[in-house]
C-alpha positions as CSV (number, residue, x, y, z in Angstrom):
1,M,9.3,-1.8,-77.1
2,R,12.7,-3.4,-76.9
3,I,13.8,-6.4,-79.0
4,A,14.7,-8.2,-75.7
5,D,11.1,-8.0,-74.7
6,H,10.2,-10.2,-77.7
7,V,12.9,-12.8,-77.2
8,A,12.9,-13.1,-73.4
9,P,11.2,-16.2,-72.0
10,P,7.9,-15.6,-70.2
11,P,8.2,-15.5,-66.4
12,P,7.6,-18.9,-64.7
13,A,4.1,-19.7,-63.4
14,V,5.5,-21.1,-60.2
15,V,8.1,-19.3,-58.0
16,G,10.0,-20.0,-54.9
17,T,10.8,-18.0,-51.8
18,P,13.8,-16.2,-53.4
19,Y,11.5,-14.5,-55.9
20,I,9.3,-13.1,-53.1
21,A,12.4,-12.2,-51.0
22,R,13.8,-10.2,-53.9
23,K,10.5,-8.4,-54.4
24,L,10.2,-7.5,-50.7
25,G,13.9,-6.9,-50.0
26,C,14.1,-9.4,-47.2
27,T,15.5,-12.9,-46.6
28,T,14.1,-16.2,-47.7
29,E,13.9,-17.2,-44.1
30,W,11.6,-14.3,-43.4
31,V,9.4,-15.3,-46.4
32,T,9.2,-18.8,-45.1
33,E,8.1,-17.5,-41.7
34,M,5.4,-15.4,-43.5
35,I,4.2,-18.6,-45.2
36,R,4.1,-20.6,-41.9
37,T,2.2,-17.9,-40.1
38,A,-0.2,-17.4,-43.1
39,E,0.8,-13.8,-43.6
40,I,1.2,-15.0,-47.2
41,P,-2.2,-16.6,-48.0
42,R,-2.2,-20.4,-48.1
43,H,-4.0,-20.6,-51.4
44,F,-0.9,-19.3,-53.1
45,I,1.0,-22.5,-52.2
46,V,1.4,-25.1,-54.9
47,P,0.2,-28.5,-53.5
48,G,3.0,-30.9,-52.5
49,T,5.5,-28.2,-51.6
50,G,6.7,-27.1,-48.2
51,N,6.9,-29.5,-45.2
52,G,10.6,-30.2,-45.8
53,K,10.5,-29.4,-49.5
54,P,11.1,-26.0,-51.0
55,W,8.0,-23.8,-51.0
56,K,6.5,-23.1,-54.4
57,L,3.9,-20.5,-55.0
58,D,1.6,-19.3,-57.9
59,R,3.5,-16.3,-59.4
60,K,0.3,-14.5,-60.6
61,K,-1.3,-14.6,-57.2
62,V,2.0,-13.5,-55.5
63,D,2.4,-10.6,-57.9
64,K,-1.1,-9.4,-57.3
65,W,-0.7,-9.7,-53.6
66,L,2.6,-7.8,-53.6
67,K,1.0,-5.0,-55.8
68,N,-1.9,-4.6,-53.4
69,R,0.2,-4.8,-50.3
């Protein structure tokens, strides 16, 4: 194990569309469209986001979804 693994901050619990775009190798616009069409499940979305505000999603659910995709 590296020393950096011990001092690095834990990943955030909530992520935005850039996180998913980096993981998928696509644009944030495409991720937004996937959210709007429910290709990314709605229960990943943090309440109070979207609809004119930046989308925020639960990172653990997103990571599990991406792994099983």
